[in-house]
N, C-alpha and C positions, 0 to 999 in steps of 0.2 A: 453756317453763319454763326458768328459769336455775338449775338445780340445780348446786351446787358451783362456780359461777362467781363469783369474788370480784372486787371492784373496780368502780368506776363506769365506764360507757361514755362519758360526757361527749359524747354525740352525735357520736362519731368512730369510724372503723374502727380496727382494732388498730395498723397501722403509723403512722397519723396520731397516735393517742393516745400511742404509745411515743415518737415523735419530739418531740411537744409536751412530754411530761414530761421528756425528756432536756434539751431547751432550757431549760425552767423550772428544772431542777436546776442546770444550769450558771450560769444567771443568779442563782439564790439563793446558790450557793456563792461566786460572784464578788463580788456586791454586798452580800450578807448581809441584804438585805431586798428584797422584791418586793411588788407590788400585783396581786392577781388575784381571780377569783371564789372564793367559799367552797368549792364542791365541788372545784374544781381544787386549792385549797390543801390540803384534807383528803387528796386522793389523792397530791399531791406529797410530803406528809409520809411516806407509805409508801415512797417512792423515796429520799428524801434521808437519812433517819435511818440506814438500813443503810450508806449510803456513808460517813457520818461515823464510824460504828462501825468500818468497815473502815480509815479513816484513822488510827485511834488506835494501831494497830501498824504500823510502817513495814517493809514487805518488798517485794521485787521482784514477787512474785506478787500482792500486794495492789495495787500500783501498776498492774500490767497489767490486773487485773480492773476497777479503777476507770476506767482509760482505755477499756476496752472498753464500759463503761456510759456514760461521759460524752463521749468523743471530743474532749476539749479538754485538751492537755498542760499549759497554764498553770494551769487549775483543779485538775488532779491534783496539781501541785506545791504549790499553796496548801492543798489538802486534807490532804496528808501533812506539810507543814512548818509550817503555821500552825494550821489548824482541829483536826487530830488532837491535838497537844499541848495545845491550849486546853481541849478537852473530855475530857482524859485521866481526870480524877477523877469525871466525871459518868457515871452508869450508863445514861443514856438521856434522852429528852426534850430533844433538841437544838434543836427549833424551837418557835416560838410563833405562834399564829394569832389575830390581833386583828380583830374584826368592824368593818366600816366602814359608812358610809351606803350605801344601794343605788345602783347605777349610774343615771345620769340617763336614759339612752336607753330601757332595757328593764326597769329596776328589779331587775336581777340582784343578789343579795346579794354584796357585795364584802368582801374581807379583805386585811389586811396580814400577810404572812408574813415572819418574821425569825428569825435565829438567836439563841438565848439567849446570855448572857455575851458580848455584843459589846464590843469595846474601848472604853475610856472616851472620851466625846466631848470635843471641845475646849471649854475653859471659855468661857462666853459673856461674863460680866461679873464683875468683882471685887466681893466683898461690901464693904459700907461699913466704913471703918476706925473704930476706937473711939479716942477721946482718953482721957487718963489719968483724967478724972472719970467715965468710964463712959458718956458720952453718945455717941451715934452721929453721925458726921459724914460728909458725902458724900465719896466718893473723888474726888480731883482727876484730871481727864482729862489724859493726857499729850499735849502739843502737839508735832507733828512739828518737826524742826529748822528747816525753811524758814519755817514760820509763826512760830516763836519769834524768828527773826532779824528777820522783818518787824515783829513787835510791839516788839522792842527798839529798832530804828532805824526810826522811821516815815519813809516816803518824803516827799520835799518836795512840798508841795501846789502845783499849778499855779494861777496867778492866774485868776480867773473870766474867761471870754471876754466881750468887750464885745458888747452886742446892737446889731444894725444897725437903724436906723429904716427902716420901710417908707415908700417914697415915694409 
């Protein structure tokens, strides 16, 4: 019986499980989104959220504690200088788990785990511009300088090559 034993075993022994969760924590904090199985994502949430809470107050002791849990100096710096201030006003719930289609090989339930309040993504396309009459017009695509020059001064056309008669 498993009385008072919390957490999922994930079919691993405890050092393997601890190392796996450490590696996944580092990946999530570095890339801010990872794809994994649903049970691993739910267990990873229990590891990452206290680390982000630790990163909200910058102190030497906090940095040492985070390094002892993560073992990656670059991620510790990002945790205290970027992620901590970003989540300063949020009282918890720093991660989001989105369910995905099952994995093709074994039909394992997959999930996309990401940090909430991610920085704004790069704008994909400009919205259509409006003319004074209120009608929408298509935005004109900007032509690179080389192509603009080629259109402005068309290259001289070569005379068509003469065909040789087959003997």
